[in-house]
RORO-736002 format. One record per residue (C-alpha): residue in three letters; chain; x, y, z. Coordinates in steps of 0.02 Angstrom, whole numbers. Layout:
<lomis>
(lomi 'ala' 'A' (X Y Z))
...
</lomis>
This chain:
<lomis>
(lomi 'unk' 'A' (-3594 -1082 -3535))
(lomi 'unk' 'A' (-3631 -946 -3409))
(lomi 'unk' 'A' (-3714 -1071 -3294))
(lomi 'unk' 'A' (-3562 -1185 -3304))
(lomi 'unk' 'A' (-3444 -1042 -3254))
(lomi 'unk' 'A' (-3561 -994 -3112))
(lomi 'unk' 'A' (-3560 -1172 -3046))
(lomi 'unk' 'A' (-3369 -1179 -3054))
(lomi 'unk' 'A' (-3353 -1015 -2959))
(lomi 'unk' 'A' (-3473 -1076 -2825))
(lomi 'unk' 'A' (-3378 -1239 -2806))
(lomi 'unk' 'A' (-3213 -1144 -2790))
(lomi 'unk' 'A' (-3283 -1034 -2650))
(lomi 'unk' 'A' (-3347 -1186 -2556))
(lomi 'unk' 'A' (-3177 -1270 -2575))
(lomi 'unk' 'A' (-3087 -1116 -2506))
(lomi 'unk' 'A' (-3201 -1109 -2353))
(lomi 'unk' 'A' (-3164 -1291 -2314))
(lomi 'unk' 'A' (-2972 -1265 -2313))
(lomi 'unk' 'A' (-2892 -1239 -2140))
(lomi 'unk' 'A' (-2833 -1061 -2107))
(lomi 'unk' 'A' (-2646 -1030 -2103))
(lomi 'unk' 'A' (-2574 -991 -1932))
(lomi 'unk' 'A' (-2459 -838 -1938))
(lomi 'unk' 'A' (-2316 -839 -1812))
(lomi 'unk' 'A' (-2256 -675 -1738))
(lomi 'unk' 'A' (-2088 -609 -1795))
(lomi 'unk' 'A' (-2067 -505 -1638))
(lomi 'unk' 'A' (-1918 -544 -1526))
(lomi 'unk' 'A' (-1962 -640 -1368))
(lomi 'unk' 'A' (-1968 -537 -1207))
(lomi 'unk' 'A' (-1811 -527 -1098))
(lomi 'unk' 'A' (-1822 -686 -998))
(lomi 'unk' 'A' (-1777 -717 -817))
(lomi 'unk' 'A' (-1654 -849 -873))
(lomi 'unk' 'A' (-1559 -717 -972))
(lomi 'unk' 'A' (-1549 -608 -817))
(lomi 'unk' 'A' (-1475 -751 -719))
(lomi 'unk' 'A' (-1330 -753 -842))
(lomi 'unk' 'A' (-1277 -581 -783))
(lomi 'unk' 'A' (-1119 -591 -678))
(lomi 'unk' 'A' (-1067 -460 -551))
(lomi 'unk' 'A' (-905 -490 -459))
(lomi 'unk' 'A' (-847 -384 -311))
(lomi 'unk' 'A' (-659 -396 -290))
(lomi 'unk' 'A' (-560 -323 -144))
(lomi 'unk' 'A' (-404 -277 -239))
(lomi 'unk' 'A' (-238 -283 -146))
(lomi 'unk' 'A' (-103 -151 -161))
(lomi 'unk' 'A' (13 -167 -312))
(lomi 'unk' 'A' (-111 -265 -420))
(lomi 'unk' 'A' (-161 -205 -595))
(lomi 'unk' 'A' (-347 -184 -632))
(lomi 'unk' 'A' (-334 -292 -788))
(lomi 'unk' 'A' (-310 -474 -833))
(lomi 'unk' 'A' (-154 -456 -941))
(lomi 'unk' 'A' (9 -361 -930))
(lomi 'unk' 'A' (153 -315 -1042))
(lomi 'unk' 'A' (254 -472 -1080))
(lomi 'unk' 'A' (416 -396 -1015))
(lomi 'unk' 'A' (336 -354 -846))
(lomi 'unk' 'A' (232 -511 -816))
(lomi 'unk' 'A' (348 -581 -683))
(lomi 'unk' 'A' (352 -416 -588))
(lomi 'unk' 'A' (169 -366 -574))
(lomi 'unk' 'A' (13 -460 -524))
(lomi 'unk' 'A' (-149 -443 -623))
(lomi 'unk' 'A' (-330 -492 -597))
(lomi 'unk' 'A' (-289 -661 -674))
(lomi 'unk' 'A' (-192 -705 -517))
(lomi 'unk' 'A' (-350 -689 -412))
(lomi 'unk' 'A' (-506 -711 -519))
(lomi 'unk' 'A' (-540 -870 -621))
(lomi 'unk' 'A' (-703 -814 -700))
(lomi 'unk' 'A' (-709 -796 -890))
(lomi 'unk' 'A' (-785 -651 -987))
(lomi 'unk' 'A' (-796 -522 -847))
(lomi 'unk' 'A' (-720 -349 -861))
(lomi 'unk' 'A' (-688 -208 -738))
(lomi 'unk' 'A' (-818 -70 -730))
(lomi 'unk' 'A' (-697 75 -714))
(lomi 'unk' 'A' (-523 58 -644))
(lomi 'unk' 'A' (-426 66 -482))
(lomi 'unk' 'A' (-245 121 -483))
(lomi 'unk' 'A' (-111 -7 -452))
(lomi 'unk' 'A' (-60 79 -289))
(lomi 'unk' 'A' (-241 90 -227))
(lomi 'unk' 'A' (-338 -46 -138))
(lomi 'unk' 'A' (-518 -98 -113))
(lomi 'unk' 'A' (-673 -123 -217))
(lomi 'unk' 'A' (-660 -163 -401))
(lomi 'unk' 'A' (-823 -216 -485))
(lomi 'unk' 'A' (-817 -335 -633))
(lomi 'unk' 'A' (-962 -390 -743))
(lomi 'unk' 'A' (-1006 -473 -907))
(lomi 'unk' 'A' (-1147 -347 -932))
(lomi 'unk' 'A' (-1089 -208 -1048))
(lomi 'unk' 'A' (-1234 -94 -1005))
(lomi 'unk' 'A' (-1200 -107 -818))
(lomi 'unk' 'A' (-1015 -84 -848))
(lomi 'unk' 'A' (-1049 79 -941))
(lomi 'unk' 'A' (-1174 138 -811))
(lomi 'unk' 'A' (-1051 119 -668))
(lomi 'unk' 'A' (-900 184 -761))
(lomi 'unk' 'A' (-968 340 -846))
(lomi 'unk' 'A' (-969 502 -744))
(lomi 'unk' 'A' (-1133 553 -828))
(lomi 'unk' 'A' (-1225 421 -725))
(lomi 'unk' 'A' (-1156 500 -565))
(lomi 'unk' 'A' (-1127 337 -474))
(lomi 'unk' 'A' (-1054 384 -305))
(lomi 'unk' 'A' (-889 305 -255))
(lomi 'unk' 'A' (-828 315 -75))
(lomi 'unk' 'A' (-645 305 -28))
(lomi 'unk' 'A' (-559 283 139))
(lomi 'unk' 'A' (-407 395 128))
(lomi 'unk' 'A' (-261 405 248))
(lomi 'unk' 'A' (-177 574 229))
(lomi 'unk' 'A' (-21 648 304))
(lomi 'unk' 'A' (-59 783 431))
(lomi 'unk' 'A' (-216 840 522))
(lomi 'unk' 'A' (-336 935 409))
(lomi 'unk' 'A' (-462 1053 488))
(lomi 'unk' 'A' (-643 1072 438))
(lomi 'unk' 'A' (-594 1231 346))
(lomi 'unk' 'A' (-475 1128 240))
(lomi 'unk' 'A' (-607 997 203))
(lomi 'unk' 'A' (-734 1131 158))
(lomi 'unk' 'A' (-630 1168 3))
(lomi 'unk' 'A' (-661 991 -60))
(lomi 'unk' 'A' (-845 1004 -13))
(lomi 'unk' 'A' (-862 1159 -121))
(lomi 'unk' 'A' (-751 1098 -263))
(lomi 'unk' 'A' (-574 1145 -307))
(lomi 'unk' 'A' (-481 1188 -466))
(lomi 'unk' 'A' (-364 1053 -529))
(lomi 'unk' 'A' (-258 1060 -686))
(lomi 'unk' 'A' (-393 970 -786))
(lomi 'unk' 'A' (-533 1082 -723))
(lomi 'unk' 'A' (-641 1110 -569))
(lomi 'unk' 'A' (-702 962 -467))
(lomi 'unk' 'A' (-882 936 -417))
(lomi 'unk' 'A' (-923 954 -232))
(lomi 'unk' 'A' (-867 802 -134))
(lomi 'unk' 'A' (-936 728 26))
(lomi 'unk' 'A' (-794 729 151))
(lomi 'unk' 'A' (-781 688 336))
(lomi 'unk' 'A' (-648 637 461))
(lomi 'unk' 'A' (-668 455 514))
(lomi 'unk' 'A' (-593 335 640))
(lomi 'unk' 'A' (-457 221 576))
(lomi 'unk' 'A' (-549 76 492))
(lomi 'unk' 'A' (-525 -104 546))
(lomi 'unk' 'A' (-433 -162 391))
(lomi 'unk' 'A' (-295 -276 331))
(lomi 'unk' 'A' (-111 -224 342))
(lomi 'unk' 'A' (-38 -159 181))
(lomi 'unk' 'A' (112 -245 103))
(lomi 'unk' 'A' (226 -151 99))
(lomi 'unk' 'A' (168 -33 238))
(lomi 'unk' 'A' (153 153 207))
(lomi 'unk' 'A' (298 266 250))
(lomi 'unk' 'A' (251 369 402))
(lomi 'unk' 'A' (356 509 474))
(lomi 'unk' 'A' (369 492 662))
(lomi 'unk' 'A' (341 676 699))
(lomi 'unk' 'A' (191 699 581))
(lomi 'unk' 'A' (19 624 623))
(lomi 'unk' 'A' (-97 547 496))
(lomi 'unk' 'A' (-286 563 475))
(lomi 'unk' 'A' (-417 451 396))
(lomi 'unk' 'A' (-547 533 284))
(lomi 'unk' 'A' (-704 467 200))
(lomi 'unk' 'A' (-719 549 29))
(lomi 'unk' 'A' (-864 520 -90))
(lomi 'unk' 'A' (-860 581 -270))
(lomi 'unk' 'A' (-960 549 -429))
(lomi 'unk' 'A' (-818 586 -549))
(lomi 'unk' 'A' (-681 468 -604))
(lomi 'unk' 'A' (-531 568 -662))
(lomi 'unk' 'A' (-356 498 -660))
(lomi 'unk' 'A' (-291 493 -480))
(lomi 'unk' 'A' (-421 621 -433))
(lomi 'unk' 'A' (-434 589 -245))
(lomi 'unk' 'A' (-245 594 -225))
(lomi 'unk' 'A' (-236 758 -319))
(lomi 'unk' 'A' (-379 830 -216))
(lomi 'unk' 'A' (-297 796 -48))
(lomi 'unk' 'A' (-128 857 -112))
(lomi 'unk' 'A' (-210 1017 -173))
(lomi 'unk' 'A' (-264 1063 4))
(lomi 'unk' 'A' (-93 1017 76))
(lomi 'unk' 'A' (-122 840 142))
(lomi 'unk' 'A' (-42 706 32))
(lomi 'unk' 'A' (-127 537 20))
(lomi 'unk' 'A' (-28 395 100))
(lomi 'unk' 'A' (-154 256 76))
(lomi 'unk' 'A' (-314 246 -27))
(lomi 'unk' 'A' (-448 112 -13))
(lomi 'unk' 'A' (-609 114 -116))
(lomi 'unk' 'A' (-746 62 3))
(lomi 'unk' 'A' (-899 69 -110))
(lomi 'unk' 'A' (-969 94 -285))
(lomi 'unk' 'A' (-1152 141 -274))
(lomi 'unk' 'A' (-1226 20 -147))
(lomi 'unk' 'A' (-1092 -113 -174))
(lomi 'unk' 'A' (-958 -120 -37))
(lomi 'unk' 'A' (-809 -223 20))
(lomi 'unk' 'A' (-900 -275 178))
(lomi 'unk' 'A' (-867 -458 215))
(lomi 'unk' 'A' (-738 -477 75))
(lomi 'unk' 'A' (-558 -513 127))
(lomi 'unk' 'A' (-420 -421 39))
(lomi 'unk' 'A' (-373 -522 -116))
(lomi 'unk' 'A' (-542 -613 -116))
(lomi 'unk' 'A' (-702 -587 -216))
(lomi 'unk' 'A' (-885 -634 -212))
(lomi 'unk' 'A' (-1024 -644 -342))
(lomi 'unk' 'A' (-1184 -546 -310))
(lomi 'unk' 'A' (-1347 -506 -400))
(lomi 'unk' 'A' (-1397 -335 -462))
(lomi 'unk' 'A' (-1529 -305 -326))
(lomi 'unk' 'A' (-1397 -223 -217))
(lomi 'unk' 'A' (-1376 -70 -324))
(lomi 'unk' 'A' (-1503 70 -307))
</lomis>
């Protein structure tokens, strides 16, 4: 009896050795593919004056105000941050939520440069206040990079700004890393030089260079450092 059991056990072991081994597939997620990266959309839009930085508007005001839908026919992209209706220039849109957050949140300190036409002729002593930071109603601002610049070669605004014949205007380049509501306008008003026209020139390394007002272009993410 014992010999019979021993023979059965030996036969079972030999049978097990002859069976093909099971192949176990990995349950890990596949690495982030290049194809997935190619699905990322980045749209640089040179927003005109009097256009909302959103695709929809209140039903009662639709006929009175233009939105992004009037200019951009790309689905599933959203603005990374905002640009006031009465401001012009660069608005970045993307379908990448992570990039959208990175560019919009002040914690990431993405620099944004504005070309600002102000009423009057500020001196360097006036601009030094912005370079050091000033106290606004919602708290102190971080130091800004500010310099007087030549009038840029840009499109005419419709309608044009209201200039007073006896008061000169000055163009400034102002770079900040914050994004408070109407911050640049409040900064120039604080030092006594109201903003007449405001154009966002850049966000990080993205600019409006080569983009007509009211037009847009798609780019890859290699531009942003």
